[in-house]
FILUM-76636 format. One line per 2 residues: number of its first residue (from 1); their letters; for each residue x, y, z of N, C-alpha, C. Coordinates in steps of 0.001 Angstrom, whole numbers. Each point is the difference from the previous one (the first is absolute). Layout:
% residues N
NUM = a = X,Y,Z,X,Y,Z,X,Y,Z | ... $
This chain:
% residues 349
1 = mn = 243804,-106655,145907,838,991,-604,1257,911,531 | 921,56,-469,1259,719,498,-257,1230,435 $
3 = fn = 197,600,959,-394,1280,1022,574,1146,-962 | 964,-211,-563,965,1120,-601,-779,-19,-1268 $
5 = ki = -536,-894,-736,-778,281,-1401,-1204,550,430 | -667,-89,1150,-1409,492,328,373,1596,2 $
7 = kk = 964,315,707,650,1446,137,-46,800,-1331 | 763,-853,-1036,211,825,-1294,-1185,106,-769 $
9 = il = -817,-888,279,-1489,258,-623,-969,1063,572 | 92,5,1384,-601,1070,635,580,1508,-668 $
11 = al = 1101,-76,225,784,1177,-390,-386,543,-1602 | 196,-840,-761,-513,366,-1532,-1454,278,-192 $
13 = sl = -894,-713,875,-1383,526,-217,-36,1549,477 | 456,272,968,111,1371,599,399,1109,-977 $
15 = cv = 975,-451,-711,517,1006,-1276,-736,251,-1233 | -627,-1087,-325,-572,36,-1097,-1440,1438,-205 $
17 = pm = -415,109,1201,-974,1298,-40,725,1079,-66 | 1101,-50,695,973,1316,-79,496,359,-1251 $
19 = il = 291,-1068,-673,601,215,-1547,-1095,446,-776 | -1309,-686,-15,-1097,320,-845,-487,1505,242 $
21 = tg = 64,585,1430,-573,1121,287,1208,1039,-378 | 1213,-491,-90,1160,997,-492,-138,221,-1255 $
23 = cs = -148,-1067,-907,-114,-36,-1462,-1081,866,-475 | -1255,-215,674,-1054,807,-644,-119,1278,240 $
25 = qp = 685,701,825,-103,1263,730,298,1008,-1365 | 1280,-253,-411,467,1012,-1384,-1294,-126,-965 $
27 = aa = -539,-1257,-322,-801,-77,-1011,-1320,683,432 | -608,147,1294,-1273,784,342,683,1471,-193 $
29 = dq = 927,404,692,528,1471,-342,142,433,-1389 | 205,-847,-999,60,401,-1123,-1232,-158,-831 $
31 = ae = -1028,-862,467,-1399,184,-503,-793,1392,602 | 535,398,1315,-702,1201,561,554,1105,-672 $
33 = ks = 1404,125,-406,579,975,-858,-646,253,-1312 | -316,-1122,-815,-601,-145,-1101,-1365,695,33 $
35 = ae = -812,-413,861,-1421,436,208,-68,1593,279 | 1263,581,687,-182,1387,344,496,747,-1287 $
37 = tp = 803,-685,-1009,481,878,-1209,-634,-200,-1052 | -443,943,-830,-911,-355,-944,876,-431,-1126 $
39 = av = -482,-963,-622,670,-661,-1357,205,1196,-1045 | 1131,-165,-500,450,1186,-1041,102,-751,-1358 $
41 = et = -827,380,-1075,-48,-859,-1358,929,462,-777 | 642,-832,-521,1070,363,-1087,-580,328,-1253 $
43 = pa = 252,1256,-484,-551,363,-1263,465,-871,-1353 | -860,-188,-805,179,-725,-1110,937,797,-815 $
45 = pe = 1053,-613,-784,846,676,-819,-839,637,-1121 | 455,1423,-412,-497,761,-1173,411,-1038,-1084 $
47 = st = -1147,128,-1029,158,-762,-1254,917,975,-992 | 837,-643,-680,1023,818,-757,-1026,-94,-1582 $
49 = ep = -934,-839,136,-699,337,-1473,-1034,1205,-152 | 146,801,-1325,-747,958,14,-1509,-391,-101 $
51 = ea = -788,883,558,-1447,-416,-235,-591,269,-1231 | -800,-1108,-353,-643,-169,-1374,-1007,1494,-134 $
53 = kq = 305,583,-1162,-1018,877,-196,-1297,-602,-713 | -1150,513,516,-1440,-321,-426,170,44,-2049 $
55 = ef = -334,-849,-522,-159,47,-1395,-1326,295,-470 | 80,1068,-1103,-1463,335,-540,41,-307,-1402 $
57 = ki = -1189,-279,-449,-203,-342,-1332,-1026,1290,-662 | 819,584,-926,-676,1219,-843,-253,-624,-1617 $
59 = gi = -1160,321,-303,-402,-427,-1444,191,1546,-741 | 718,125,-986,128,925,-927,-903,-108,-1358 $
61 = sq = -881,836,-250,-829,-112,-1352,394,1459,-675 | 549,-328,-1127,481,1101,-1040,-762,-241,-1085 $
63 = lv = -694,1283,-562,-834,-253,-1245,711,-418,-1271 | 1267,740,-98,630,-225,-1348,1442,218,219 $
65 = eh = 838,-435,-1030,1259,335,177,436,1258,-638 | 484,1095,487,724,1099,-471,1039,716,858 $
67 = pa = 878,803,-400,1039,487,1099,-609,757,1273 | -1206,601,-255,-488,574,1155,-439,-801,1106 $
69 = ld = -870,-1137,-542,-548,-734,1084,1072,-1047,355 | 941,-337,-628,1059,-854,255,935,542,1221 $
71 = as = -1,1278,-359,892,989,1199,-857,0,1390 | -1273,-23,-196,-862,168,1280,293,-1406,712 $
73 = rq = -256,-999,-670,153,-1365,574,1406,58,415 | 1119,232,-364,1431,-382,500,28,1117,1055 $
75 = gf = -454,1090,187,253,999,1008,-689,-576,1370 | -1016,-712,-299,-717,-570,1158,727,-1102,803 $
77 = id = 535,-920,-991,719,-887,421,1321,184,577 | 924,878,-730,1039,463,590,-55,607,1470 $
79 = ql = -1094,902,-30,-140,551,1449,-279,-882,992 | -857,-805,-204,-326,-1100,1040,1173,-796,459 $
81 = ke = 1008,-265,-1035,1019,-757,500,852,1109,684 | 221,1160,-392,829,856,909,-744,460,1559 $
83 = lg = -1334,-98,-175,-325,72,1362,29,-1364,831 | 452,-1221,-470,308,-1086,751,-1273,-729,176 $
85 = vn = -913,-50,-1049,-1115,-705,300,-10,-1351,-743 | -107,-918,633,16,-1566,-555,-1393,-85,-628 $
87 = vv = 116,-14,-1394,-831,46,-1004,147,-1290,-966 | -1267,-772,-254,-5,-806,-1117,-809,540,-1135 $
89 = fd = 452,506,-1153,-811,522,-820,-663,-839,-1144 | -1168,340,-232,-782,-920,-1243,-370,802,-784 $
91 = ek = 869,396,-1265,-1,832,-1281,-873,-283,-1165 | -1141,462,-96,-681,-271,-1093,-342,1430,-973 $
93 = na = -164,-525,-1499,-217,1142,-674,-1267,-504,-924 | -1008,1253,53,-1350,-539,-783,369,203,-1562 $
95 = qg = 1143,438,-533,95,194,-1173,-1055,920,-757 | -333,952,655,-1018,929,-531,-1457,-577,2 $
97 = dv = -104,-1008,449,-1601,-462,37,-603,-27,1433 | -1264,712,142,-574,48,1010,-497,-1182,659 $
99 = an = -332,-1022,-934,-578,-1430,547,1300,-542,821 | 1041,-115,-664,1516,-558,769,19,777,1210 $
101 = aq = -224,1113,67,203,1090,912,-886,-521,1419 | -1204,-596,-412,-1091,-444,1204,523,-1418,231 $
103 = ii = 211,-565,-874,360,-1557,467,1450,127,816 | 789,756,-158,1291,249,789,-359,445,1236 $
105 = ae = -882,933,521,-439,581,892,-566,-1084,1029 | -979,-685,-576,-596,-1060,421,751,-1330,708 $
107 = kf = 921,-169,-777,1021,-1030,314,767,460,1168 | 399,1228,39,776,625,1034,-748,-156,1504 $
109 = vk = -1316,260,-126,-838,-147,1086,-88,-1470,457 | -128,-927,-1007,-495,-1280,570,1530,-624,350 $
111 = dd = 1169,435,-374,1169,-394,466,471,846,1497 | -869,717,463,194,406,1472,1221,1147,6 $
113 = vd = -2,718,-991,1317,1073,-101,-170,949,1039 | 1181,233,698,-217,1180,1043,-444,1165,-480 $
115 = li = 403,321,-1287,-280,1436,-612,76,-168,-1398 | -877,681,-830,-77,257,-1314,469,1400,-536 $
117 = ft = 1083,137,-859,398,1144,-515,-122,22,-1540 | -1082,1270,-327,-346,-32,-1385,768,998,-540 $
119 = ia = 175,11,-1524,679,889,-701,-1024,426,-1074 | -451,1188,-123,-785,427,-928,-1485,-91,575 $
121 = tl = -867,981,-939,-1444,40,667,-667,-1279,-312 | 35,-570,-1197,-826,-1174,-97,227,-1279,795 $
123 = ts = 1299,-119,222,329,-1063,930,-611,175,1593 | 42,1188,201,-396,635,1475,-1483,-266,56 $
125 = qa = -833,306,-1087,-1350,-366,280,-369,-1207,-70 | 835,-925,-631,-207,-1312,-117,243,-467,1657 $
127 = ak = 1231,336,390,171,-507,1350,-955,507,1128 | -386,1176,-68,-1230,623,835,-1156,-770,-126 $
129 = ka = -231,-594,-1131,-1561,-1050,118,695,-1486,437 | 1163,-289,11,287,-1148,617,514,-289,1311 $
131 = ie = 38,1227,689,449,-225,1380,-1371,488,875 | -1167,397,-732,-1012,291,788,-595,-1334,874 $
133 = gt = -279,501,1005,-690,-1077,1260,1537,-645,668 | 887,456,-401,1527,-597,680,638,952,836 $
135 = dv = 972,-658,437,939,1351,1005,1519,95,-867 | 67,-283,-1232,1148,87,-645,230,1447,-339 $
137 = pl = 1056,758,409,77,1148,-528,486,365,-1419 | -77,1337,-520,478,135,-1543,249,1178,69 $
139 = if = 1319,121,-653,635,1320,-196,251,76,-1347 | -247,1034,-806,-84,544,-1349,1102,863,-367 $
141 = ta = 315,0,-1177,880,1199,-197,-225,102,-1802 | 575,1189,-558,-419,196,-1506,-1358,127,-282 $
143 = vt = -823,588,907,-1320,416,-104,-286,1425,18 | -339,594,-943,-108,1508,-66,-957,660,935 $
145 = dp = -1237,-714,75,-1046,494,801,-752,-1215,752 | 400,-374,1355,-638,-794,316,-1431,99,641 $
147 = vf = -249,1277,156,-1399,209,280,-872,-160,-1078 | 300,610,-1418,-617,-312,-1165,-229,-1588,-259 $
149 = sq = 1129,-572,128,217,-1253,-274,-726,-772,1080 | -843,463,1083,-641,-658,1066,644,-1221,698 $
151 = lv = 1337,571,125,789,-978,882,-214,210,1448 | -255,1529,123,41,273,1302,-1345,1096,68 $
153 = td = -562,504,1146,-1135,1143,-149,601,1206,366 | 1246,253,349,709,1207,-83,1415,-255,709 $
155 = rn = 943,971,-523,1319,-376,101,523,-150,1692 | -687,630,425,204,1,1523,-657,-960,840 $
157 = tt = -1070,-745,-445,-935,-936,372,255,-1391,-653 | 1175,-840,339,456,-966,-769,-892,-1226,292 $
159 = dn = -1258,-294,-242,-829,-881,213,296,-1179,-700 | -1150,-964,167,224,-1281,-920,1335,-970,-53 $
161 = ni = 975,636,1342,1205,-641,159,963,106,-1151 | -75,1146,-486,708,705,-1295,832,1091,428 $
163 = tg = 1160,288,-514,667,1184,-143,988,-60,-984 | 1030,1050,-46,1044,18,-1110,606,1199,-319 $
165 = vd = 781,-76,-1109,472,1262,-358,-448,348,-1624 | -487,1227,-401,-471,196,-1323,1280,571,-841 $
167 = da = -144,96,-1336,690,514,-784,-400,1089,-852 | -663,1043,895,-835,1273,-761,1354,813,-441 $
169 = ap = -188,153,-1329,1138,657,-743,-389,1747,330 | 1165,916,-100,-4,1062,60,-493,857,-1295 $
171 = ik = -1088,-81,-145,-456,210,-1524,36,1783,-280 | -104,674,695,-57,1551,-204,1621,164,-351 $
173 = en = 1124,-650,691,1290,209,-243,403,-588,-1330 | -719,-1098,-169,379,-849,-1413,-695,1021,-1237 $
175 = le = -969,672,144,-518,855,-1030,809,1170,-93 | 422,643,978,1016,1081,225,1326,-297,-855 $
177 = lf = 271,-1153,-140,1298,-507,-726,-130,280,-1479 | -1160,-265,-473,-511,94,-1296,143,1485,-553 $
179 = tk = -366,889,856,-32,1382,-214,1368,605,51 | 841,-690,771,1348,616,231,917,-456,-1256 $
181 = lk = -338,-1145,-560,738,-459,-1030,-459,452,-1394 | -1411,397,-194,-506,873,-1143,-1099,634,369 $
183 = kd = 319,1428,35,-975,639,405,-1208,280,-767 | 22,-28,-1265,-1104,71,-517,-558,-1399,-558 $
185 = ir = 11,-1009,874,-506,-1246,-241,-1370,-143,-202 | -225,-895,-1335,-1439,6,-604,-932,-796,1054 $
187 = gv = 249,-955,693,-464,-594,1065,724,-1437,360 | -530,-709,960,552,-1166,547,-923,-1184,-522 $
189 = gi = 699,-1179,-231,-962,-1142,34,343,-1109,890 | -1173,-909,216,120,-893,898,-619,-1163,-573 $
191 = iy = 776,-1144,-88,-586,-1406,-270,-464,-802,1365 | -1126,-687,38,-133,-597,1121,-865,-1071,-228 $
193 = nt = 21,-1096,1057,-917,-987,13,-1380,265,386 | -871,-259,-852,-1309,389,461,-776,-1207,1012 $
195 = ge = 924,-910,353,-528,-973,791,639,177,1457 | 667,923,134,729,132,1391,-331,1284,905 $
197 = sn = -816,-55,936,-576,987,888,1229,1104,451 | 1133,-653,283,1153,651,354,274,1095,-1312 $
199 = se = -116,-329,-1265,422,952,-1088,-1158,951,-258 | -1286,-516,29,-1063,986,186,178,1340,929 $
201 = vq = 268,-328,1276,288,672,1134,1051,1301,-528 | 980,-646,-509,1336,1015,-280,-479,1025,-1270 $
203 = vn = -803,-777,-1053,-349,913,-1071,-993,1066,210 | -1062,-360,1001,-959,1124,518,718,1061,751 $
205 = kt = 909,-358,730,972,925,985,908,1018,-881 | 658,-801,-965,776,761,-951,-768,935,-631 $
207 = ke = -1073,-400,-450,-956,1160,-1012,-494,841,789 | -342,-83,1359,-322,958,998,1149,1016,-87 $
209 = ia = 991,-301,496,1408,660,63,263,780,-1165 | 118,-924,-1062,559,877,-1306,-1097,1203,-378 $
211 = ke = -1087,-129,115,-1091,1014,-96,207,1473,682 | 543,-261,1177,310,1121,1002,1338,418,-627 $
213 = mg = 938,-853,-494,1139,618,-616,-100,465,-1386 | -1077,-294,-638,-133,440,-1341,663,-796,-949 $
215 = it = 161,-1207,393,571,-1266,-918,-1144,-889,-594 | -55,-122,-1272,-635,-957,-569,354,-1442,-37 $
217 = id = -1050,-810,530,299,-1516,159,-962,-710,-991 | 902,-774,-779,-754,-892,-872,192,-1536,399 $
219 = tv = -919,-872,-196,216,-1184,860,-372,-1046,-1287 | 587,-1147,124,-381,-1124,-621,-145,-1437,844 $
221 = gi = -1189,-524,-39,-187,-1169,971,543,-1241,-836 | 410,-1181,437,607,-1064,-486,-400,-871,815 $
223 = tt = -83,-1610,-566,-200,-1011,672,912,-1186,-88 | 974,143,-935,959,-949,-314,1242,682,-338 $
225 = vn = 1180,-569,78,1349,573,-303,-195,96,-1338 | -532,-501,-1077,-115,35,-1266,-796,1506,-434 $
227 = di = -889,544,782,-295,1210,-302,963,1243,242 | 1175,-280,546,823,1232,209,556,523,-1015 $
229 = pq = 675,-725,-1199,461,1079,-1121,-978,1052,-652 | -1149,-600,-207,-1254,825,-497,-329,1243,912 $
231 = ai = -4,-442,1223,-117,981,1107,852,1058,-90 | 1073,-45,-130,1186,838,23,224,722,-1274 $
233 = it = -210,-564,-1112,-192,590,-1304,-1103,1161,-23 | -1290,-290,527,-1170,544,288,395,1459,762 $
235 = ls = 498,-166,1182,459,990,722,879,1068,-369 | 833,-798,-742,1483,1050,-838,-687,1017,-764 $
237 = kn = -1315,-38,-422,-482,843,-1081,-425,1256,877 | -190,-174,1134,-730,1052,678,1112,560,1167 $
239 = vd = 646,-612,530,608,290,1109,1820,-60,-156 | 563,788,812,1552,-41,68,517,-871,1119 $
241 = gl = -652,-585,626,583,-774,1239,-964,-1262,448 | 668,-878,614,-860,-1112,467,444,-304,1543 $
243 = yi = -1084,217,637,106,-147,1463,-407,-1535,490 | 1118,-768,704,-213,-1377,153,-517,-26,1455 $
245 = it = -1342,-398,287,-280,-206,1256,229,-1387,394 | -31,-265,1485,206,-1151,439,-854,-1169,-431 $
247 = dn = -252,-466,-1373,-903,-935,-256,762,-1198,-311 | -472,-1105,510,731,-1425,-188,-45,-502,-1343 $
249 = lv = -896,231,-868,128,-521,-1375,945,806,-957 | -201,1149,515,1241,959,-876,1312,-419,438 $
251 = as = 207,-148,1545,1320,46,437,587,-1565,-436 | -808,-893,-305,472,-1369,-447,512,-12,-1537 $
253 = si = -145,1172,-649,367,149,-1246,716,1287,-94 | 627,471,1130,580,1499,-162,1006,-18,-917 $
255 = sl = 844,-744,-396,970,76,-861,-292,199,-1546 | -1140,-754,-180,-752,227,-1237,-626,1488,-147 $
257 = va = -628,306,1065,-658,1437,126,1102,1135,-189 | 968,72,606,1265,673,-116,386,125,-1325 $
259 = kl = 309,-1042,-620,595,2,-1644,-1018,618,-744 | -1186,-143,315,-926,326,-1094,-233,1505,326 $
261 = ae = 38,566,1321,66,1420,323,1101,479,-696 | 1215,-453,85,1104,842,-514,129,165,-1541 $
263 = en = -693,-1148,-529,-181,103,-1504,-910,1030,-589 | -893,286,856,-1052,1125,-319,300,1172,613 $
265 = kl = 1225,11,435,517,1453,610,-808,422,1345 | -489,-780,772,-730,451,1177,1053,-83,1329 $
267 = it = -399,1142,583,724,202,1241,-728,-1125,1090 | 785,-694,662,-733,-1038,837,527,509,1561 $
269 = vs = -1077,37,763,254,191,1678,-954,-1204,524 | 715,-326,952,-661,-1273,649,-159,332,1601 $
271 = ad = -943,-677,599,-251,-11,1690,879,-1045,360 | 828,-737,-765,553,-1135,499,1602,-160,-354 $
273 = st = 795,325,958,1381,-30,-393,799,-1071,-632 | -613,-1127,49,473,-1170,-561,-106,-22,-1373 $
275 = hv = -854,920,-658,-460,213,-1354,1178,544,-655 | 968,666,566,1060,786,-603,821,-977,-550 $
277 = de = 487,-947,766,1065,-1181,-556,-652,-625,-1002 | -1342,-99,-307,-657,-707,-1156,-101,995,-1291 $
279 = gi = 378,1288,58,-50,797,-1347,-878,1451,276 | -585,-136,1086,-1046,1267,32,957,1105,479 $
281 = mm = -14,1448,-423,997,952,85,203,153,1427 | -1251,527,757,336,170,1542,-953,-350,781 $
283 = ae = 119,-52,1243,-1120,-304,814,138,773,1576 | -1010,366,405,167,638,1295,-1193,-1034,837 $
285 = gi = 416,-627,824,-931,-875,816,437,-803,975 | -675,-1058,629,427,-534,1044,1024,-1137,-361 $
287 = sf = 391,-631,1173,961,-1190,-222,-865,-1101,634 | -161,-925,-1165,-769,-1129,138,730,-1061,1128 $
289 = yg = 1368,236,-223,661,-845,952,-370,479,1417 | 22,1286,-7,35,679,1243,-1378,-283,879 $
291 = ig = -1261,187,-954,-1362,-548,589,131,-1345,292 | 684,-773,-443,202,-1462,151,550,-75,1607 $
293 = kq = 971,486,119,469,217,1568,-852,528,684 | -652,952,-94,-1028,709,982,-902,-1079,304 $
295 = sa = -445,-763,-1028,-1059,-1049,470,485,-1091,804 | 1436,-192,-215,640,-1268,892,-26,551,1513 $
297 = im = 166,1382,46,164,295,1554,-1534,-230,647 | -1136,448,-909,-1414,-371,341,-130,-1471,370 $
299 = ak = 466,-826,-437,35,-1497,-102,684,-204,1537 | 1118,305,134,903,-205,1186,-868,356,1472 $
301 = ki = -481,1234,-350,-1048,617,1254,-1075,-1022,272 | -574,-609,-1061,-1415,-966,247,658,-1149,459 $
303 = lv = 1034,-694,-813,417,-1420,558,845,9,1270 | 803,936,-110,1153,-391,1135,-540,846,1239 $
305 = dk = -192,1551,-291,-436,747,1210,-1450,-20,310 | -644,-575,-712,-1508,-219,365,-782,1134,302 $
307 = vd = -7,927,-1075,-499,1303,-35,-1199,-529,-748 | -1214,486,521,-1423,-179,-538,237,864,-1383 $
309 = ik = -438,-810,-1087,-29,582,-1454,-733,1217,11 | -1128,81,851,-899,933,72,827,1607,313 $
311 = di = 1075,-411,652,682,1364,790,1452,169,-1088 | -295,-586,-1564,999,316,-787,-763,586,-1275 $
313 = pv = 114,1429,-142,-764,651,-1206,853,-205,-1372 | -841,83,-957,716,9,-1087,902,1014,-172 $
315 = es = 1219,-161,-823,1048,796,-150,155,476,-1580 | 789,939,-80,452,550,-1470,1714,-10,145 $
317 = ap = 518,-96,-1104,1220,170,-142,627,1538,569 | 1039,-80,851,372,1148,654,539,1165,-819 $
319 = ef = 588,-408,-1185,789,741,-994,-190,-348,-1446 | 547,721,-882,-286,-365,-1450,1683,277,-412 $
321 = ei = 91,-844,-1274,1372,286,-533,-190,402,-1559 | 1048,462,-581,136,508,-1295,1036,-651,-833 $
323 = kv = -224,-739,-937,952,-550,-963,-211,457,-1433 | 1089,38,-687,101,260,-1452,694,-911,-794 $
325 = nt = -608,-381,-1163,820,-907,-759,818,635,-941 | 1110,250,68,910,997,-608,16,-378,-1714 $
327 = kv = -84,-1026,-263,41,-332,-1457,-1307,417,-704 | -1207,-393,376,-1293,458,-298,-12,1644,342 $
329 = me = 474,586,811,65,1532,194,788,782,-1449 | 1146,-655,-195,560,572,-1045,-563,-271,-1310 $
331 = al = -532,-1219,-297,-735,-385,-1183,-1139,978,-143 | -705,425,1079,-1081,1100,-260,346,1422,183 $
333 = gf = 1394,43,-139,494,1574,-196,349,610,1356 | -77,-618,956,58,1000,1430,1367,-89,618 $
335 = tk = 448,627,1006,1119,46,573,-34,-72,1473 | 968,-421,577,-25,-110,1559,-450,1452,741 $
337 = dn = 301,926,-598,-203,1344,683,-1411,289,-73 | -981,-664,-796,-1355,171,243,-528,274,1327 $
339 = ka = -743,1054,644,-570,117,1054,-803,-1165,534 | -662,-958,-791,-734,-1189,413,1028,-986,648 $
341 = fe = 1369,-106,-444,695,-924,472,632,252,1356 | -409,1257,651,834,299,1205,-229,-928,1078 $
343 = ga = 1102,-554,578,-91,-1018,1238,-12,-1356,-598 | 42,-50,-1322,-249,-1541,-585,1281,-761,183 $
345 = ef = -250,-1500,-268,1083,-853,-7,39,-371,-1524 | 992,-225,-632,209,-138,-1408,247,-1483,-198 $
347 = te = -444,-620,-1039,138,-1311,-163,402,-41,-1607 | 1023,-928,-408,540,-273,-1372,-951,-1218,-457 $
349 = q = -933,-710,571,-763,-1071,-540,-856,433,-871 $
C-alpha cells in the first residue's frame, strides 16, 4: 500500500472521535439545561362560546281559565324569563275538573319534571298527592289558606316539599268599601262554590269580620254556573251589595255575575282587581300577576340557587291595588269624589 495513503487514513481515523465529541457537547449541554428548567405549559385558548345554561322543565297545572288565574300563570312565566332561568314549560289546564287535575299532576311526576307550579287550591291538593314519596318540589299560588287546605302544616314550616304564595284578600278593607259607598247598607251578599275549601274559608272569615263591624252577610251556595242567576236574584231581595270572593267557579263566569248584579242594582266589590275589567264596579285586592312573579322568584331559588324548599316559607302579596270601573260606577249613581274611590285607578272597560 502507498505510504501516503496510509497516513491519510490514520489522520482521518483520529479526527472522527474529535468531531463526534465536539458535535455531542452542545446537545448534552442543552439536555442538562432542559432538565434544570421546569417545563412551562401553554394555556389553552379561552373558548369564545357562551357556557350553556342548565335547562329545567316545569309543569304548570291550572284549575280553570279566567283572568285572575291566567294572570298568575303569565306572571310566573314572565318573571322566570326576566331572571334568565332556562325553562321548558309544560302547561296544562284541568278545565275545572278535579280528576283531570290529578291525572295532570301524576303525569308531571312520571315525566320527571324539575318542579310543579299549581294555580288554585284544587290543583295544588291534587299535586300534593302526586308528589308524595318523590323529591319533586311544588310551588302553589292562588290558594287562600294553605294550612286549612292541608298543603302545609304551618305557613313558616313548609314541609311535604311544598311552598307558595297565597291570595288572601283584605276582607275588612273590602267590607269597609261597602259602608263608604252606602252608609245605611242593608247587607252584603256572597255567592260561592260549596265544593271549594278555598271559598269556605273566605265565607267564614267574612262572616266573623262582618259581625264585628255590624254588617249583615247573606250567602247562597252554588255548584254550577247555572245556579248563578237565581242566586243573585235571591240575594238582591235582602242586600244592597255583592261581595265577590276569590272563588274559581264564580270567577269563571264573572262577566255574567257583573251583568246580573248591575241589572239588580247591586253594588259590587271584589277581592280580585281583574274583575273590574269584566264589569265589577270596584276591587281592592291583590295583583294575581304579582303573586305569579313572587312564585317564580321562589322557583329560581329552588332550581338555580339550590335553596332548600324548607327554608322558603309561604308568602302573601306585599300590597293591594284599588280599581274602579267608571261605566258601572256612573250607572249605579256614584261619582269619582266618593271617599271609597280614594287612590283608585279608574278604567273605562
